[in-house]
N, C-alpha and C positions, 0 to 999 in steps of 0.2 A: 179431279183436283190437280190444279197445275200449280206445283211447288217448286219447279225448276229442277226435279230429280227424274231420271229415267224410272219406268214403272219397276225394273228389275232392282234398282238400288233402293227404291222406296220399300219395296217388298223385303228386302233384306234388312233395313233398318227397323221396320215394323216387326219381323219375326225376332230380331235380336231383343226388342223390348219385351215380347212375350216371354222370352226365355229369362231375361235378367230381371225385370220389373214384376212380371206377373206369375212366374214360375210356381211360386207358393201355392197358387189356386188350383194347380194342376199336379198335385202331390202322387196322383195315382198313374201317371204316364211320365214319359221323359218329354219335357216342354220342348226340346229341340226337334222331337219327332212331329210336332204338330204342324200340319200344313193349313194356313189361314183360309183358303177356299174349301178344302177336302173336310176339314173338321170344323167347318164354321158354326154348325148347329152346337156341336159339344162346347166350343169356346163360348158362343153367346150364352148359352144355358149356364154354364158354370159362373160366368161373370156377373150375370143377371141375379143368380141366387146368391153367390159368395163374394163378390166383388166389392171393394171399398170405393171410396170416391175417385182416386185415381184410375182404377181399373176400369170403371164405368166411363170414366171421360175416354180412356184409350178406345174402349169397345164402341162407343158412339162416333169417335173419329175414325174408326177403322171399317166399320160395317154401315152401310146405309140403313135408314130407319125401316125400309121395306124388308130388309132381311131380318131385322130384330123383330118386326111384327109377325112375320112369317113364322119364327121360332116360338113367339108366344102363343100363337095360335095353335101350333102342332105339338109342342112339347109335353111330354109326359113326365118329364124330370123335375120340372118347376113346381114348387110347392104353390097352393092357390094363393097363399099370402104374397108371395113374390109375383105371381102372375098379375094379381089384381093391382098391387103397387105400381107395376110398370105399366100396364094399360092406363091407370090414372096418369102417370107421368107423361105417357104418349098422348094423353088427352083423347083416349078412344075407349069405347065401353069393351068389356071382356066378351070374348066369343067362346061360348061352350058347346 
């Protein structure tokens, strides 16, 4: 994505958004301690399961669909209802 920002600045902006706008979804951790790459499975799972429309828009703008699909395939934290919903939204059949 070429938005005219350095990757470091882009990362800082995205991380500040997770703290300010999405922190309520991460009540069990300190949102500022989340690393977008190291904790991406946790972040993706949490927002797919509990996120509102704005959170999901942020999720799809931040992570590639391939990363989201990988979490859908491997996650043991997502409910089957959420997993099936997101497979349908991503136009792919569920993989059990």
